[in-house]
N, C-alpha and C positions, 0 to 999 in steps of 0.2 A: 105917931103919927106917921111919924116917916120912917119909924122905922119900922111898922108893918110893910106900911108900902115897897120896901127895898124886899121883904119875905115874899109879898106876893109875885112881885119882879121875876126873883130869881127861879120861882117856882114855875111861875109861866114859861120860862128861858127852856127847864130841864125838860118838862113837859114838852116842848115844840125839840128836843136834839132827841129824843128818842126813836122818833120817827127818821130820822137820818141818818143815823149806827142803822135800823132795819134794813133801811134804804140801801146803803151802803153793803153791805153784808150781803143784800139778795143779788146785786148787782156785781158781786164777785162771785158768789154760787155758781150765778149763771153762765158769765167768765171759764170759769173751771170747768164743766157741763161743756159747754161749746169747746174750747179747746180736746177734750178729753176724744167726743163724737168725728170733730172736723179735723185734729192733727196726727194725736196717738193712737188711738183705733186704728185709721186706716191706715198707721206705719205698720203693726203691728200684724193687720191681716196683710199688707204686703212680704212682710217679713217670713208670718208661716204659711202665705203660699209658694216663699221659693224653697224654704225647705221639704214643703210636700203633708205639713199637718201640723196640730198643739203636740210640745213635750210633751200633756199627760198621756197623748194617745199612741199608744203600743204599735212601734214598728210592725205590721205583715205585711207576706212573701201575696206580691201582685197575681192576681192570674191572667198572664197576655203572656206572649210570644217574647223570647228575650232580642232585644235589638240587636240587629249587625251591628258589626265594630265600627266606626267613623274616620276618618284620614285627619287627626287633628292634627298631624303634623303641618296640613292644609291651610290650616285654619287663622283667622287673623283673632285678636283678642275678641274682640264684638262677638266674630261667631263661637269662639269658645264657652263665652259666658252667655250666651241664647242656649247653647246645648246645655250647661249647667244646668240650667233653669230649668229646661226640659227635664232634665233626669232627676232632679229636685220633685219634681210637681208628681213623679212616676215612681218615688222612693227608693231610683237608683240611686242610693247613696256610694258603694264600695262597687255592686257588681251591676250588671257581669263588666269582669272586664275587659278593660280599653273603650268604653262606653258605660261609663258613667259618672258623677256628678265633682264627687274627689278629684278623679285624674283630668276631668278640666278645668278645674280651678286651680289645680296645681299646674296646669301646663298653661293659663293664666298668668300666674308669677314667674314663672321659669323666662314668659316675653315681658312682664311688665312687674318686675319684683315688689313697687310698692302699688299695686292696684287695690284700693281697699275695699274695692267690692267683694272679689274673689280673699281677700284675707278673711273680711268680715262672716262671708258666708260659711268657708272653711269653719271657722270658731263655734258660728250656733250653731251649724248643722252636726258638731262633732259627738252629741250624746246619740243623735239621732241615726248615726254610722257608726257608733260604735255598740248599739243595741243590735244593728243587723248583723257584725259579726260577733256578737256572743250569742245568735242564735247559729251562726255557721258552727260553735264548739260544739253547742247543745243538741247539734243535729248529726256532730264528730263528720264532717265536713272535713277535716284536720287541713287540708290542703291551700283549700278556698280561706278558712278562717287564718291559716295563717299569711296569705296574700290579703286578706283585709287590714289584719293588725299591721303588716309591714306600710298601708296605704296610709293610714293613720298616724301611724311614725311619722313621717313626712310631714302632715300637716302639721303637728305638735307633737314635736318626740319627747318633751318635758311632762305631758299630760300625765295625773296619775293612774288614769284610767285603763292605758296602757300595761301597767303594771297587773292590774287585776284581771284583765285579757288573757295577758300571758299564764296567771297564774291558772286560769281556768280551763287551757289550752293543756296544761301540762299535765293538769290534774286528769282531764278527760284522756289523752294518749296511757298516762298510767292504768288507768281502770281498766282501758279495753286492753293493755298489754295483757292487764292481771287474768280479766275476762279468758283471754288467748286461751295462756298459760295454763291456766284452770280447766280448758275445756281439754287439752294436749292432752295431760296430767290424766285426766279422769279415760281419753282415748288410749293411752298408753296402759292404762291400768285394767282395761275391758281387754286389753287384744292378749296383753298375757295372761289373765284368767282362761281367756277361747283357746290361747294357745296351750298353757297347760294342761285343760280340761281335756284339750282335742291329745294331747303325749299321755296324759294317764290312761286316755280310752284306749289310745293304739298299743300303752306297753300291757293294760289289762289280756289285750285279744291276743297280742303275740305271746304271752304267758298261756294264755289257754292252750293255742294254739301248739307251742311245745307240749304242754303236759298231755295232748291227746295224741297227738305225736310218739310220747315215748311209752305211752300205753296201750298203743296199737303195734309196737316194737316190742313190748316185753309178753304180749300176747301170741303174736307170729315165731316168737324163739324159741318154744315148746315144740312146736310143730316143725319148724327146720332143724331142730336137732334131733328128731327122731327121721325123719328125712335123709339127714347124712348117714346117720347110724347102718339107715338100712339099704342105701344105698354101699356105703362100704362094705356091707356084708356081702351083696352079690357081686358087686363086681371091685377089685382089690384096687387098690392105685389111686384108687379118685377121691379120697379122704379129702384132699390139700385143695382139691378143685370145689369141694364140695365144701369145705371151712371157709374157702374164701366170697364164695358166691351168700352163703350164708352172714357173714360178718357184718351185722346194725352201722350205719351212717349216723354224721353225726348232724343237729337241728341245721334249716336253712332259712332265714328270715331277713327281710330289710331294716334300714338304716331307722332307726326313730330317735326322732327329737329327744332330748329329756333337758335342754337352757336354751330358751330363746333369747333375744337382744329385741328389745322395742327400737324402732329405728329414730333418730334427732331428726324435728322437723326442721326445713329450713328455714333459717328469720325471714329470708324475703318473702318465700312462699307462704309463712302465719303474715307478713305482714297486708300481702296480696290477697289473701283468702283464696289460694291455691289448692285446691285438690288433683291427684290423680294416684296413678299406679304402677308397679315395677317388676316386671319378670323375669326372675334370676337364673343363671343355670352355674350349679357350682359343685364341689368333687368333694365327698365326706369318707375320709381315709380311715385306716385300720382302726389306729387309734380316735376318734368320734371328731376327730377337727376338720373345720370346712379349707378349703383352699381353692384353688383356680373361678374365683368367684366372678361371672359376665353377665353384662346386662344384656337379654335377651329380648327383650321389647320394652316401651314405658310409653305411658302417656300422661304429660305432655316430655317431650322426650329433652333430656339432660338437666330438668331440677329437680328430681328426685334421686336420679340415679347414685351421688354418692353416698348420698344417706341411706338407700337399700345394699350398696355394698358391704358398707362398715358396719351393718346392724348384722348380715350375713355372715360377715366373718370374725361373730363373735358368737356363734351361734356354736350348740354342743348338742353331738349325737350318739347313739347306744350305736357301734357300726353294724354293718349291715356283714351276716354270715354265713360261708359255705361249708356245707360236711362238719360245721361246729367250728369252724376257724374265719376271722372277722377279716373282713376284707374291704376294700373299698368300691365305692358306688356313685355313681352319678345321679344329681337330682336335680329338679328345678322349681323355683316357689315364687307366688307371686305376692308384691307387698303393696298392701291397702296405705295411698295417705287420706286421710278424712279428718274433718273435722267434728 
């Protein structure tokens, strides 16, 4: 009887404890939900408002006018923090120069090295700013990309993301240099082919003219000889003068380019994507070599002059001929520099 009563008492006690456990668990769940909505979520929203968005949201260019530079030197810490937060809201993490969040926060740390707001903001916003620097690299704005990477390095010089960004920047620069070099090589090949075709055509025309002149001389020689003999028979003593008049002269021709040299595109002009032309005057000697090369006109001036002069100095010509004798002659040529 006593044992049965004891078992029933324990069962009733366990049945009463279970609702108590459930109530305690429900209280903890409600407290956790309240902490999330009342403390954690507002704190995250505040951080996101300062940084300009959620980490999963890609940084995009904002279609607005570029803000003018501000007088950073004349601001105190609070003003700098306000300007930095405004820049964060507009996603001006690294640009424009002189009016961006990173420069404002770095200036705060210069004035107040222990400022936690600035140091926390720089650390939390670093991924967004690195994404902006990567966009500058992809758009091949290398000068701006280098400035933004240097600004990131001031905020966190040991961050591994800087190594990745610098590697991407170097790779893009090398790719652009290779593309420009390929374009130059193709241009040089096309110019050489065009010059060779023009030289071959001019040489063919010159040979045809010489052959026609020789044929005309051969046809006129018998008639000239007959006239000389008749004059000798009627006017003794005039044979020498007739022979001199009938003596054929040698061929006459202008200088012909037989070997051209492609000008070397100045590296500075390649980087600046500059194009232009140069007109040079020079002398083709009796040996076919060029000399006295001078710039007559150029656009733009002094950018391509040296390259044009050096190219013409390596030209080789078939010299001009007067009465069958090679002679020196003067020439002018326009040299184009294009991509």
